[in-house]
N, C-alpha and C positions, 0 to 999 in steps of 0.2 A: 166847301158847300157845292152841292150839285148845281149845274148850270141853270136848271129851271128855277131853283131857289134864288139865284142871283138875279134872274130876269124878273120874276113875278113877285118876289118877296119884298121888293122895294128897298133892298139893302145893297144897291149897286155901289154906293160910295163914290159916285162920279155923276156928272151931268150927262144926260143923253139928249142931244139936240136933234135938229133936223126932222125929216119925215118919220124915221123910226122912233124918235122921241115922241112925236105926235101920236104915233100908233100906241105906244105905251101909255101916253096920257089919256087916250080915249078909253083904253081898258081900265085904267085907274078910275076914270069917271064912272065906271060900272061897279066900282067897289071891289074889284078882284085883285087890285094891287094896293099895298099899304101906302096910301097917299101921303101919310105923315112923314114917310121916310123916302119916298121916291121923288127925285128932283128932275123929272123928265120935262124938258122944254118943248114948246110946241112950234117954235119958229126957227128959221134959218136952215142951212143945209151943211153945217159944219160936220166934220168927222166925229164919230163917237169917241169920247174919251173913256175908253173901256178896254178891258183885256180882250184878246183876239177871240177867245171862246164865246164871249157874250155877243160880239159882233157877228161871228159866224152863225150862231144859233138864231139870232134875230133875223139875219139875212135869209136863212133857210126858211124860217116860218113865214116871213112876209112875202118873199118872192115865190115860194112854192104855192102859196094861196093865190097869188096873181096868175101864175102859170096854169093852175088847175081851173081857174075861171076863164082862161083865154078862149076856150072853145065853146063857152056858154054853159057848160055843164060840169059840175064837180061830182065825180063818181065815187062810189064806195071803195073801189079798187085804189083810186088815187089817195083817198083818206087813209086806207089801210097801209099803203106803201109809205105815206108820210109817217105814220105811227111806227112802222117797222124801222125806218131810218132814224127816227127821233123818238126812242121809247121813253115813256114817262109813267109814273105811278098813277093808279086810279084816282087818288085824291087830288091830282093835278089836272085831271082831264077837263074839268069845267073851265079852268083858267086858260089852259092852252087852247081849248076850243074857242073861247071868247076872243083871244088874240088872233087866231087863225081866221075866224069869221069876220072880224073887223077888217083885216087886210084884204079879204076876198070879196068885199062888197061890190067891187068892180075890178076889171083888169087894168084900169087906168092907174097911173102913178108908179108903175113898176120901175121906170127909169130913175126916178128920184131915189127909190130905195137902193137900186143897184149902184148909183153914183156914190151914195153915202157909204155903202159897204166897201166899194173900191177905194175910196179915200182912206178908210180906216185900216184896210188890209193890203195896201199897196206894196208893202215890204214883205208880204207873205202870199205870193202868187199861188202857192200850192193850195192854200185854203180857198182862194177864189175858184180854182179849178174844182175843188170838192163841192162847193156850192152848186156849180153848174152840173156836176155829176148827179147830185141829189135831184135837181130840177128835171133832168132827163129821165131819171128813174120814176119820178112821180108822174110825169107827162105820159110815159109809155105804159103805165100800170094797167090801163084799160085796154091794152092790146093794139093801140095805134098812137102814132105821133101826129096829132092834128096840125095842119099847116099853121094855124094861129099860134099853137103852142111852140112849134118849131121856130117860128118867126120871133116870138118873144124871147125864147132862150138864146137864139142867135144874137139878138140885140143886147141882151144881158152880157153875153160873152164878149161882145164888142166893147161895151162899157167897161168891163173888167180888164180889157186889154189882152185877152187870150187870142192867140193866133189861129189860123185856119187849121193847121195840123192838130193842134191841141183840141179844138172844137170837134173836128172829125173823129179824133180818138175817143172823146167822151161820148159822142153820139153813137158810135159804132156798136158799143156793147149793149145799148138800150133799144136800138131800132127794132121794131117788131120783125120777127123772123131771123134775127141775128143769132149768133151763138150765145151760149150761156154766159151770164155775167159773173157767176161765182161757182161754176161747176153744176149749177142747177138749170133746169129748163131744157128746151129743145136744142140740141146741137145740130149744126149743119155740116155737111160733108163736102169734100172735093173743092172745086175752085171757089164756090160761094163762101164756104167756111174760111178758106185761106184769105180771101179778099177781106172779109170781116176782120180776121186776125191782123193782117197788115195795117188796117185802119186803126185798130186798137193800139198797135205799137207806134203808129204815126210815121211809118216808113212806106216807101213805094215798093211794089212787088219786085222791081228790078234792083233793089238794094243788095249789096254784097253781104256775105255771111258776117264779115267783120262789122259792117254797118248795123246789121240786125242785132248782133250781140251787144254792141255799144248802145243802141236804142233801148234794148230791154234792160240793160244794167242801169242806165240813166233813169228810166221810169221807176224801177224798183227802189233805187236809192232816194228818188224824189218823193215817191208816194208810199213809202213803207209806213204802216200805221204808227210805229214808234216815233218816227221822225215827225209825222203830222201832229202827234200829241205834243211833242216838244215845241212845235210852232204855235200851239194854242187850240188844236182841234179838241172839242169837248169829248170826254170819254163816252158820252151817250151816243156819239156818232161812229163808234168803232166798227160797227157792222158795215157801214158804208165804206170805210177805209179798207176793211178786210175783203169786201166784195171786189173792190177795184184792183187790189193787189192780186187776188185770185184770177181776175179776168186778164190782167197783164201776163201772168205766168202761163195761163191756159192758151193765150194767143201765141205766145212764143213757142210753146210746144206744138201747137197746130202748124205753124209755119215750118218748124224744123222737120216735122213728120212729112209735110207736103214736099219739102225739098229732098228728103231722103228717098221719096217714092218716084222722083223724076227719072 
C-alpha cells in the first residue's frame, strides 16, 4: 500500500500516540480519515509504533508545515516544493492539504514533533538527515532562508542528534546562491563553488585527496537511494534521495576539478 494510504486510510494497524497521533486525530475529526479503523491516540509523547516509512512521511508533513510557517508566510513556492518532494495523486490532495494545514496553524509545537520522530527513527539516522534535507529544500524554495526558518531547522537537527558537519552539508546545497542541488539551477564558479562543494561533502578545504575520496565514498554508501529505501524511505520520496546523491557527486567533481586547476 502507498504511504499516503497507510497514513490517511486509517489502516495503520498500530497505535499512533504523541503529538503526531494528535495531529492525525484532529484530521480524523474532520472526517478525512476513517475513524472507525484509525487508532490515533491524543496524549503522551511515546514513539510511534509504526514502520519507518510512516514515521518519515508524517515527520516531513508536520515539520515542513511548521518550517514554512516560521517566517510568518507560507508561499506557493514552498507548497510546490513540498508537493515535488512528496508527490501524491489528485484524489489525495484534499486529505494531505488538511493534514498539512492542521500542522501549520502556528510555528509552535515543532520540537514535540521532532522529538517523537527522533525517538522512532533513532536507529535510522540516515532518515533523520533526509527529513532535514527536505526541510531545507522547502524553506529555500522562495529564494531565501529566513533566519526564523534556519533557526527552527537548526533546532530540529539538534533534536535529531545531527552533528555540525552533517547540518552544514545539508544546508550547503540549498542555501540561496549555492550550486545546483541536482544538476539543476544556477551553478557557481571558482572559489565560491568549491567552498559550497566542500561543505556538501562535509570536509575542510585543507583535507587530503585521500580524505576527500573517503568522505565522498562514505556519503554515497550512506545516502544511496537504494539503501535509504531498505531503511524505510517511502518510494514517494525517491526524488529527494536522488537529488541528494546527485548533489554529493556534483560536489565531488567540483572539488576534483578545482584541485586539478591549481
